[in-house]
C-alpha positions in Angstrom: -5.6 16.2 -103.7 -6.8 19.2 -101.9 -8.0 18.5 -98.1 -11.8 19.1 -97.8 -12.9 17.0 -95.0 -11.3 17.5 -91.3 -12.2 14.3 -88.8 -11.7 14.6 -85.3 -11.2 12.7 -82.1 -13.4 14.0 -79.6 -11.9 13.4 -75.3 -8.5 14.2 -75.7 -8.6 16.7 -79.1 -11.8 18.5 -78.3 -13.2 17.6 -75.0 -11.6 17.9 -71.8 -12.4 14.9 -69.8 -11.3 16.6 -67.0 -14.0 19.3 -66.9 -16.5 17.3 -68.4 -16.4 14.5 -65.3 -18.1 17.2 -62.6 -20.3 18.5 -64.7 -21.5 15.3 -66.0 -22.4 14.2 -62.4 -24.5 17.7 -61.3 -26.4 17.6 -64.9 -27.1 13.6 -64.4 -27.9 13.9 -60.6 -30.8 16.6 -62.0 -31.9 14.3 -64.7 -32.3 11.6 -62.5 -34.3 13.1 -59.5 -36.7 15.0 -61.7 -37.8 11.7 -63.0 -37.1 9.3 -59.7 -37.6 11.6 -56.8 -34.6 11.9 -54.2 -31.6 14.2 -54.3 -29.6 15.2 -56.9 -26.6 15.7 -55.0 -27.5 12.0 -54.1 -27.6 10.9 -57.5 -24.2 12.9 -58.5 -22.3 11.2 -56.0 -23.4 7.8 -57.2 -22.2 8.8 -60.4 -18.9 9.9 -58.6 -18.5 7.1 -56.8 -18.9 4.7 -60.2 -16.5 6.8 -62.1 -13.8 6.2 -58.8 -14.8 2.5 -60.1 -15.2 2.7 -63.7 -12.7 -0.4 -64.8 -15.0 -3.1 -62.8 -18.1 -2.4 -64.7 -16.1 -2.9 -67.7 -13.7 -5.8 -66.8 -15.2 -8.5 -68.6 -16.5 -6.6 -71.6 -14.8 -6.9 -75.4 -15.2 -3.7 -77.1 -12.8 -5.3 -80.0 -14.8 -8.4 -80.5 -17.6 -8.9 -83.1 -20.0 -7.6 -80.7 -18.1 -4.9 -79.4 -20.9 -2.5 -80.1 -23.6 -4.4 -77.9 -21.3 -4.7 -75.0 -20.2 -0.9 -75.0 -23.6 -0.5 -74.2 -24.1 -3.6 -72.0 -21.3 -1.1 -70.2 -23.6 1.7 -70.3 -26.3 -0.4 -68.7 -24.2 -1.3 -66.0 -23.5 2.3 -64.9 -27.0 3.3 -65.4 -28.2 0.4 -63.0 -25.2 1.0 -60.6 -26.7 4.8 -59.9 -30.4 3.1 -58.6 -28.2 0.2 -56.4 -26.0 3.1 -55.0 -28.7 5.4 -54.0 -30.9 2.9 -52.7 -34.0 3.5 -55.5 -36.0 1.3 -57.0 -35.2 0.0 -60.0 -37.4 0.1 -63.0 -38.1 -2.8 -65.6 -35.0 -3.8 -67.5 -36.5 -2.4 -70.8 -36.9 1.1 -69.0 -33.4 1.0 -67.5 -31.8 0.5 -71.0 -34.2 2.8 -72.6 -32.7 5.4 -70.4 -29.0 4.6 -70.5 -29.3 5.4 -74.4 -31.3 8.3 -73.1 -28.4 9.6 -70.8 -25.7 9.1 -73.2 -26.6 11.7 -75.1 -28.9 14.4 -73.0 -26.1 14.7 -70.1 -23.7 15.6 -72.4 -25.8 18.2 -74.4 -25.9 20.5 -71.1 -22.2 20.5 -70.5 -19.8 22.3 -72.1 -16.8 20.9 -71.8 -14.5 22.0 -74.9 -11.1 22.7 -74.5 -10.7 26.6 -74.5 -8.9 26.6 -77.9 -10.8 24.0 -79.7 -14.0 25.7 -80.4 -12.7 29.0 -82.2 -10.8 26.5 -84.4 -13.9 24.7 -85.5 -15.7 28.0 -86.1 -12.9 29.2 -88.3 -12.8 25.7 -90.3 -16.3 25.8 -90.7 -16.8 29.5 -91.8 -14.1 28.3 -94.3 -15.8 25.6 -96.1 -14.2 22.4 -94.6 -16.8 19.5 -93.8 -16.0 19.0 -89.9 -17.0 15.0 -88.6 -15.5 12.6 -86.0 -13.7 9.6 -85.8 -13.6 8.6 -81.7 -14.5 5.7 -79.8 -17.6 7.3 -78.2 -20.9 5.7 -79.4 -23.1 8.2 -81.9 -25.4 9.9 -78.6 -22.1 10.4 -76.8 -20.4 12.4 -79.4 -23.4 14.3 -80.5 -23.9 15.1 -77.0 -20.8 16.3 -76.4 -20.8 18.3 -79.9 -24.1 20.0 -78.5 -22.8 20.8 -75.5 -20.0 22.8 -76.8 -22.4 24.7 -79.4 -20.7 23.0 -82.2 -23.1 20.3 -83.2 -24.4 22.2 -86.3 -21.3 22.4 -87.5 -20.3 19.1 -88.0 -22.1 17.9 -91.5 -20.0 15.2 -92.5 -19.6 11.6 -91.1 -19.4 10.7 -87.3 -17.4 7.5 -87.5 -18.2 6.3 -84.0 -18.6 2.6 -83.4 -22.5 1.7 -84.1 -21.8 3.5 -87.2 -18.6 1.9 -88.5 -19.2 -1.4 -86.6 -16.1 -1.8 -85.0 -14.4 0.0 -81.8 -10.8 0.1 -82.9 -9.3 2.4 -85.0 -7.5 0.5 -87.7 -7.9 1.3 -91.2 -11.2 -0.4 -91.4 -12.7 2.0 -89.2 -12.1 4.8 -91.4 -12.9 3.5 -94.8 -16.4 4.9 -95.0 -18.6 4.9 -98.4 -18.1 8.7 -100.2 -15.3 9.4 -97.7 -13.0 10.0 -100.0 -9.1 9.3 -97.9 -7.0 11.4 -100.4 -9.0 14.7 -99.1 -9.4 14.3 -95.7 -7.6 15.3 -92.2 -7.8 13.5 -89.0 -6.9 15.1 -86.2 -6.4 12.6 -83.0 -4.4 13.1 -79.8 -3.9 9.5 -79.9 -1.6 7.4 -82.1 -4.1 4.1 -82.8 -6.2 7.0 -84.5 -3.4 8.3 -86.2 -1.8 5.1 -87.5 -5.3 3.6 -88.6 -6.3 6.7 -90.4 -2.6 6.5 -92.1 -3.5 2.9 -93.1 -6.4 4.1 -94.5 -4.8 6.9 -96.9 -5.7 9.9 -95.1 -3.3 12.6 -93.7 -3.1 12.9 -89.6 -2.6 15.5 -87.4 -1.1 14.2 -84.1 -2.1 16.6 -81.4 0.2 16.3 -77.8 -1.9 18.5 -75.3 1.1 16.9 -72.6 4.5 18.6 -74.6 6.6 17.8 -77.0 6.8 14.3 -78.7 7.7 12.6 -82.1 5.0 10.9 -84.3 4.6 9.5 -87.6 1.4 12.1 -88.2 2.2 14.0 -91.2 1.8 17.0 -88.8 2.4 17.2 -85.0 0.9 20.1 -83.0 2.3 20.7 -79.8 0.1 21.9 -76.6 -3.2 23.0 -78.2 -5.1 23.0 -81.5 -4.8 26.7 -82.4 -1.8 25.3 -84.8 -4.4 23.4 -87.2 -5.2 26.6 -88.8 -2.0 27.0 -90.4 -1.7 23.5 -91.1 -4.6 23.8 -93.8 -3.6 27.1 -94.9 -5.8 29.8 -92.7 
């Protein structure tokens, strides 16, 4: 069957985390200083301290459990509360901080273009060719939409956004990809991680394994070494 839908992982596939982190800190600092006062630099430095100690904020959370999505949001809440603690800023009421944590998940990323240089031209050509583009990512929907908006390509993604909060689970097994109205035989999944490749294949989808770090073997139907440019040849463009 002809491929009509292409689903992309985000981080490591489209978005470069090493480019996102410094931009995220600066833009977060700007937003927090505007809303709660203080120095943008102080808020940014607090974010960088949190990133350096990232695992400690999530160590007791189980994203793979029945309440995995709620625990993901709990993690975001912890990160946001830590910003107030580390800057010595009085923390607002819990309801306000909870809302803030969800707003920041989207808003900060919209201000950061952290796309790999090879990704955006491929996305534009696939969209122009009529492919329905979507995502299959471990990111929550606001995070995914924010990253796409920051890269200037959100409007090209008219297909499904398969995120933990839309599919109801974190792990990318077969069930992650089984969405009503999404014909697996017509779907191509592009991911840089093996878990996504295996889950998509178990769901009956074709796969492209993007290995940005160089050579390697994979069970995927197609393997790209280095960058995303070769995806166009895979689909015949």
